[in-house]
C-alpha positions, 0 to 999 in steps of 0.5 A: 537505505530503504527506498521507503525511508528515502522517499519520506526523507526527501519528500515530506508532503503530498506523497501519492501511493497507489494500490493495485491487485497483482494479476488484475485485470489480466494475469500478466499486467503487473509489470506494465501497471507498475511501470506506468504508475512510475511514468505517471508520477506515482511516489509509492506503489502497493501491490496486492497479493490476492487472497481468497478471503480478504476480510478488510476489503470492500466489494471492489478489491474483493472482486479484483482478488477473486478475478486475479485468483481465477486468472492464476495469480499466486505469491510464487507467480508474482515473484516470477513476474517481478524478477529483475524488475529493478533492472528495467528502470523501476526505482520507486518504492514497492510494497507487497500488501496482503494477508499473512496466511499466504506469506506463512504458507510460502515460508516467512523467511523464504518470503522475506529473502525473496523480497530482498532478492527482488528489491521489494521494500516493505510489506503490509499485512493487516492481520499480523498483530503487532505483538505476534510480529515482534515475538516471532518475525521482526528479526527475520524481517529486519535481517532481510531489510524488509519494512513491515508497515502497520495500520492504525484506525480511529479506534486505536488507542493512543497507547497502542499508536505509540507502541506501533510507532516505536516498532515501525520504520518507514511510515504508518498507514492511517486508516481513515475510518472503521470500515472496509476499503472503498466504503467511504466517500471522501474525508469528513469532519470526524476523520479530520478530528482523528487525524489531528489527534494522531498529529498531536501525539508527536510520532516519529514516523510519517503517516499516509492516509488510506481508505476513502481516497478517490480523487484530487479533492479527497487526496488534498484534504487528507494530505493536509493532515499527513505526508500523503494518501493512498488510493486503492479501490478507485484505482482498481475501478480505473484498471477495470475500465481501462483494460484495453489501454491501461497506460492511458487510463493510468496516466489520466487518472494520476494526472487528475489526482496529483496536485498541480506543481507536484 
């Protein structure tokens, strides 16, 4: 069974997912960050594939994308860095997140085949529409056991959310607000009303909340309405600040976010 599915089967609440950009802050930090996140107690990791025009992302992640590209990061190089990482004790689910163009340029089937070979569990491609995925790519993803995680926002209609739920396995990425990553601060009443609306739809897939989650308070508040939450921009800032001792910075940050007893 897919590691993502296993995670949500075994752990129903307070799932902590963390995003970082591959090749940031330094080109070869990817493996050490991944190992440190597992050691610190993270449940799920999203590794960003740098792209030159990350339109859904705010200033922090955009800057990390550009620095990673300047460092020489590519999809092919990321695959090289992840070679045999499952043989080195990394057991937590790993998702690659990015934009569809680099995947298309690499070759969709070749990309999916490589993900299966390496032990990647899923992808998040926010600019790949559901209809296009179902018409052209779902069979390839399924052939290689790769889950495609879809996003919903407060503007997504109930009908569309149900369509996404029917087409999904693993979890649904519940974007907390109609903004770019890192643009919001915490969780407000409007977001909570949206979370409740989604909860009342009775979806088959669990959800993780993303965008605007930055600390223990916002994590716990979001996790009340879903299976857990995703931290991205704030963690990228942590990596930049802790560049000279990433392991210590990661351990301290995850320890601050993770609710006591989890």
